[in-house]
C-alpha positions in Angstrom: 277.3 212.9 27.8 273.5 213.6 27.8 270.1 211.9 28.1 268.3 211.3 24.9 266.6 208.0 25.9 265.0 207.5 29.3 265.8 204.4 31.4 263.6 203.3 34.3 264.9 201.6 37.4 263.2 198.4 36.3 264.9 198.5 32.9 268.3 199.1 34.6 267.8 196.2 36.9 267.0 193.9 34.0 270.0 195.0 32.2 272.3 194.5 35.2 271.2 190.8 35.4 273.6 190.1 32.6 276.6 191.5 34.6 278.4 190.7 37.8 277.8 194.3 39.1 275.4 193.4 41.9 272.0 194.9 42.6 271.0 198.4 41.7 271.1 201.0 44.5 270.7 204.3 42.6 270.2 205.5 39.0 270.9 209.1 38.1 270.9 210.8 34.7 274.0 212.6 33.5 273.0 215.8 31.8 276.3 217.0 30.2 277.6 216.2 26.8 276.1 215.9 23.3 276.4 212.4 21.9 275.0 209.5 24.0 272.6 208.8 26.9 274.4 208.3 30.2 273.5 207.4 33.7 275.4 207.0 36.9 274.7 203.6 38.4 275.5 202.8 42.1 275.4 199.0 42.6 276.1 196.7 45.4 279.5 195.8 43.9 280.6 199.1 42.6 279.9 202.4 40.8 279.4 202.5 37.1 278.4 204.5 34.1 275.6 203.2 31.9 275.9 204.4 28.3 273.2 204.0 25.6 274.9 204.5 22.3 272.8 206.8 20.2 274.6 207.3 16.9 277.8 205.2 16.7 277.2 202.4 14.2 277.8 198.7 15.0 281.2 198.5 13.3 282.5 201.7 14.9 281.2 200.6 18.3 283.1 197.3 18.1 286.2 199.4 17.3 285.6 201.7 20.3 285.0 198.8 22.7 288.1 196.9 21.5 290.2 200.1 21.7 289.1 200.8 25.3 290.0 197.2 26.3 293.4 197.5 24.6 294.3 200.9 26.1 293.2 199.9 29.6 295.4 196.8 29.2 298.3 199.1 28.4 297.7 201.0 31.7 295.9 204.1 30.3 293.3 205.3 32.8 290.2 204.7 30.6 287.0 202.7 31.3 287.0 199.3 29.6 283.4 198.1 29.3 282.5 195.3 31.6 282.0 191.9 30.1 278.6 190.3 30.2 278.0 186.9 31.5 278.1 185.6 27.9 281.5 187.2 27.4 280.4 190.0 25.2 280.8 193.6 26.2 277.9 195.3 24.2 274.4 194.8 25.6 271.0 196.1 24.6 268.7 198.5 26.5 265.7 200.6 25.5 266.3 199.7 21.8 269.9 201.0 21.9 273.3 199.3 22.1 274.5 199.7 25.8 277.7 199.6 27.7 278.4 199.2 31.4 281.6 201.0 32.3 283.5 201.5 35.6 283.1 205.0 37.0 286.5 206.5 37.2 287.6 208.7 40.1 288.1 212.4 39.8 286.3 215.2 38.0 287.0 217.5 35.0 288.8 220.8 35.6 286.9 223.4 33.5 289.3 226.3 34.3 292.6 224.6 33.8 296.0 226.0 34.8 299.2 225.2 32.9 299.8 222.3 35.3 296.6 220.7 34.1 297.4 221.4 30.5 300.8 219.8 30.8 299.2 216.7 32.4 296.6 216.5 29.6 299.3 216.7 27.0 301.2 213.9 28.6 298.1 211.8 28.8 297.4 212.3 25.1 300.9 211.3 24.2 300.5 208.2 26.3 297.3 207.4 24.5 298.9 207.8 21.1 301.8 205.5 22.1 299.5 202.9 23.7 297.5 202.7 20.4 300.5 202.1 18.2 300.1 198.3 18.2 296.2 198.3 18.2 295.4 196.0 15.3 292.0 197.5 14.2 291.5 200.5 12.0 288.7 203.0 11.7 288.7 205.8 9.1 288.3 209.3 10.6 284.5 210.1 10.4 285.3 213.8 10.6 288.2 214.3 8.2 288.5 216.7 5.4 286.2 214.8 3.1 283.4 215.1 5.8 284.1 218.8 6.1 283.7 219.3 2.4 280.4 217.2 2.3 279.1 219.2 5.3 280.1 222.6 4.0 277.3 223.0 1.5 274.5 222.5 4.0 276.3 224.7 6.6 276.9 227.5 4.1 273.2 228.0 3.5 272.7 229.2 7.0 275.8 231.4 7.3 276.3 235.1 6.8 278.4 236.1 3.7 281.5 236.7 5.7 281.2 233.3 7.4 280.6 231.6 4.0 283.8 233.3 2.7 285.7 232.1 5.7 284.5 228.5 5.3 285.3 228.4 1.6 288.8 229.9 2.1 289.6 227.5 4.9 288.5 224.4 2.9 290.9 225.6 0.1 293.7 226.0 2.6 293.1 222.6 4.2 293.1 220.9 0.8 296.7 222.1 0.3 297.8 221.6 3.9 298.6 217.9 3.7 297.7 217.1 7.3 296.8 213.5 6.5 300.4 212.9 5.5 301.7 213.6 9.0 302.5 210.8 11.5 299.4 209.2 13.0 297.6 206.3 14.4 294.9 205.9 17.0 293.4 209.3 18.0 290.9 210.2 20.7 289.2 212.8 18.5 287.5 214.8 21.3 290.0 215.5 24.1 288.1 218.4 25.5 288.3 219.4 29.2 285.2 217.5 30.2 286.7 214.3 28.9 289.7 214.2 31.3 289.2 213.6 35.0 291.7 214.9 37.6 292.5 214.1 41.2 294.6 217.0 42.6 296.7 218.1 39.5 297.1 214.6 38.1 294.8 213.0 35.5 292.8 210.1 36.9 290.9 209.2 33.7 290.1 209.8 30.1 286.6 209.1 28.8 284.3 209.5 25.8 286.1 207.6 23.0 283.2 207.5 20.5 285.0 209.8 18.0 288.2 207.7 18.3 289.7 206.6 14.9 292.9 206.6 12.9 294.2 210.0 12.0 297.1 212.5 12.3 298.3 212.8 15.9 298.9 216.5 15.5 295.3 217.2 14.7 294.3 215.3 17.9 296.7 217.5 19.8 295.2 220.6 18.1 291.7 219.6 19.1 292.9 219.6 22.7 294.7 222.9 22.3 291.5 224.6 20.9 289.6 223.8 24.1 292.2 223.7 26.9 294.4 226.7 25.8 292.0 229.3 24.3 291.7 232.8 25.6 289.8 235.8 24.1 292.4 236.3 21.4 292.3 232.6 20.3 295.3 231.4 22.3 296.8 231.3 25.7 300.5 231.1 25.4 301.3 229.7 28.9 298.7 226.9 28.7 299.5 226.1 25.1 303.2 225.8 25.9 302.4 223.6 28.9 300.2 221.3 26.8 302.9 221.0 24.1 305.6 220.4 26.6 303.6 217.7 28.4 302.9 216.0 25.0 306.5 216.1 23.9 307.7 214.5 27.1 305.9 211.4 25.8 306.3 211.8 22.1 308.5 214.4 20.3 306.9 216.3 17.4 308.6 216.0 14.0 309.7 219.0 12.1 306.9 218.6 9.7 304.4 218.5 12.6 305.9 221.7 14.1 305.6 223.4 10.7 301.9 222.3 10.4 300.8 223.4 13.9 298.9 226.4 12.8 297.0 224.5 10.1 296.2 221.7 12.5 294.7 224.3 14.9 292.6 225.8 12.1 291.4 222.4 10.9 290.4 221.4 14.4 288.3 224.6 14.7 286.8 224.0 11.3 285.8 220.4 12.1 284.0 221.4 15.4 282.4 224.5 13.9 280.8 222.3 11.2 279.7 219.6 13.5 278.1 222.1 16.0 276.4 223.8 13.1 275.0 220.4 12.1 273.7 219.8 15.6 272.2 223.3 15.7 270.4 222.8 12.3 269.2 219.3 13.2 268.5 219.3 16.9 268.0 216.0 18.6 265.2 215.6 21.1 266.1 214.4 24.6 265.4 214.8 28.3 268.7 216.5 29.1 270.5 217.9 26.1 272.7 221.0 25.9 274.1 221.7 22.5 277.3 223.6 22.1 277.4 227.0 20.4 278.9 226.8 16.9 280.0 230.4 17.1 282.7 229.5 19.6 284.6 227.4 17.1 283.7 229.7 14.2 285.1 232.6 16.0 288.2 230.7 17.0 288.8 229.8 13.3 288.4 233.4 12.3 291.0 234.5 14.9 293.4 231.8 14.0 293.0 232.5 10.3 293.5 236.2 10.8 296.5 236.0 13.2 300.1 236.3 12.1 302.1 233.1 11.6 302.2 231.2 14.8 305.6 230.2 16.1 306.1 226.4 15.7 306.3 224.3 18.8 309.9 224.0 20.0 311.8 220.8 19.3 313.0 220.6 22.9 309.5 220.0 24.1 309.2 223.3 26.0 306.1 224.6 24.1 306.3 227.7 22.0 
């Protein structure tokens, strides 16, 4: 979340006229995140999040909205966009597509303990299961083909050692065969700030704008690279907890367990490249904090240089 496009109270009031949310009491910008403009709205009939969609195209946004409605209907704690008075769920505000979403309870845990990681793993497994009968499809916008296309521009700004790392990793991923692993709907961005907790239990999962179809293992690896990383590139206790929680809801196959290290490396590569793109082409905004590409570049270097990681246990007890 971030603020790229300013919204006045008058504009918010006009937007709310198309919803049964009541009158506006308060409008506050949300300054965290990197993709869309977000505001907290307090209204006479509830508390909401107003999202102005900055980069997701119309077809992809239709997919995201339909997916949120589907997952919420399956009992996943995600915010299904409110319907407008005309029945649609996508409005227009300040020249942008806009959504009004219920504000979920809880807050992110930015220093998670194993208990939080286990809960996050279970939540991700539930998301994957709930999406199995979702009828729509969206190609992964950040798959290996995107990484290859992005690599040329990124390499021009990198030091020789980083260019060598990038080239070697692209070669490895071309042979890894991750796209052949079991898959379906993926969140694509299950970082710590996208899961809300009350006590030690998850109360919500947000920010589905990278959601698509893809390998479930890569989705789990994206989470591991944020929730379970210490100075040496991994935290065994938290990683074991994340994997155990996931396997309580969905057991990994043997092929997935064998591919775990490559999935972790691909997840680091994907976010290294996207953060480099954001650094090279900064987007103007009122409240925007870009994430440091060196975090994921360094993680990839550590994962690539480490010995062979042990595969996740079939019993669901982590490593």
